[in-house]
C-alpha positions as CSV (number, residue, x, y, z in Angstrom):
1,X,71.8,95.3,114.8
2,X,74.9,97.6,114.7
3,X,74.6,100.9,116.4
4,X,76.9,104.1,115.0
5,X,79.0,106.0,117.7
6,X,80.9,109.0,117.6
7,X,83.9,110.2,119.7
8,X,82.4,112.9,121.1
9,X,85.2,114.5,123.5
10,X,89.3,113.9,124.8
11,X,89.2,114.5,128.6
12,X,92.0,113.6,131.5
13,X,90.1,111.7,133.9
14,X,91.4,110.4,137.6
15,X,91.7,106.3,136.6
16,X,89.4,105.7,140.0
17,X,86.6,107.0,138.0
18,X,86.5,104.6,135.9
19,X,84.7,100.8,136.0
20,X,85.3,98.2,133.9
21,X,82.7,97.5,131.5
22,X,80.2,94.1,131.5
23,X,80.6,93.9,127.8
24,X,84.5,93.0,127.7
25,X,85.6,91.0,124.8
26,X,88.4,89.7,126.8
27,X,87.4,87.6,129.8
28,X,89.8,85.2,130.1
29,X,93.9,86.0,130.8
30,X,92.9,89.6,131.0
31,X,95.9,90.2,132.9
32,X,98.6,88.2,130.4
33,X,100.9,90.4,129.3
34,X,100.0,93.7,131.1
35,X,103.5,94.4,132.4
36,X,104.5,94.1,128.6
37,X,102.3,96.7,127.9
38,X,102.7,99.1,130.9
39,X,106.3,99.1,129.7
40,X,105.1,100.1,126.3
41,X,103.0,102.9,127.6
42,X,106.0,104.1,130.0
43,X,108.2,104.4,127.2
44,X,106.3,105.2,124.2
45,X,103.1,106.5,125.5
46,X,99.4,105.5,125.1
47,X,99.4,105.6,121.6
48,X,95.3,105.0,121.5
49,X,93.4,106.2,124.6
50,X,91.0,104.4,126.5
51,X,87.1,104.4,125.6
52,X,84.3,105.3,128.0
53,X,80.8,106.3,127.9
54,X,78.6,107.2,131.3
55,X,78.5,104.3,133.9
56,X,75.4,103.6,136.4
57,X,76.9,104.7,138.8
58,X,77.0,108.6,139.2
59,X,80.1,110.2,138.1
60,X,81.6,107.0,137.4
61,X,82.6,106.0,133.6
62,X,82.7,102.8,131.9
63,X,85.4,101.8,129.7
64,X,84.0,100.3,126.7
65,X,87.5,99.7,124.8
66,X,90.7,99.5,126.4
67,X,90.4,97.4,129.7
68,X,94.3,96.4,129.2
69,X,95.4,99.7,129.0
70,X,93.3,100.8,132.2
71,X,95.2,98.0,134.0
72,X,98.6,98.5,132.3
73,X,97.7,102.2,133.4
74,X,97.2,101.4,137.1
75,X,100.3,99.0,137.1
76,X,102.4,102.2,136.8
77,X,100.5,104.1,139.3
78,X,99.5,106.7,136.8
79,X,96.2,108.7,138.8
80,X,94.7,110.1,135.2
81,X,94.9,109.6,131.7
82,X,93.2,110.5,128.5
83,X,89.9,109.2,127.4
84,X,87.5,109.1,124.6
85,X,83.8,110.1,125.2
86,X,81.6,107.8,123.1
87,X,77.9,109.3,122.4
88,X,75.3,108.0,119.9
89,X,73.3,111.3,119.5
90,X,71.8,113.3,122.8
91,X,71.5,109.6,123.9
92,X,73.4,107.9,126.9
93,X,75.4,104.6,125.2
94,X,73.9,101.6,126.1
95,X,75.8,100.0,128.5
96,X,76.2,96.6,126.5
97,X,76.9,97.3,122.9
98,X,80.6,97.1,122.7
99,X,80.4,93.9,120.8
100,X,78.7,95.5,117.8
101,X,80.0,99.2,117.9
102,X,80.8,100.9,114.8
103,X,83.4,103.9,115.7
104,X,83.7,107.0,113.5
105,X,85.5,109.5,115.2
106,X,84.2,113.1,115.6
107,X,87.6,114.7,115.4
108,X,88.4,113.5,112.1
């Protein structure tokens, strides 16, 4: 069963408020190529924002999409990043649904 979700908001958030989600698709060799990705982000910018939803811990946000971009931003010692917030209606998005999300942007 696919869960329909949408990008609800864009905000600049401190990277310290992010936690890596439990449902990340990439579980091995996560750090491989991070330096190259960090160099690209430094030269070109972050082309695709990190996608988050509220985490179980209050005031924190779980990374749903963009774990490697997050790690690259940490490598660059960035303090903040522009993030996309994913929601499903008025309910919190389930924490372990990353692999079956069907995302449609509310901005376009």
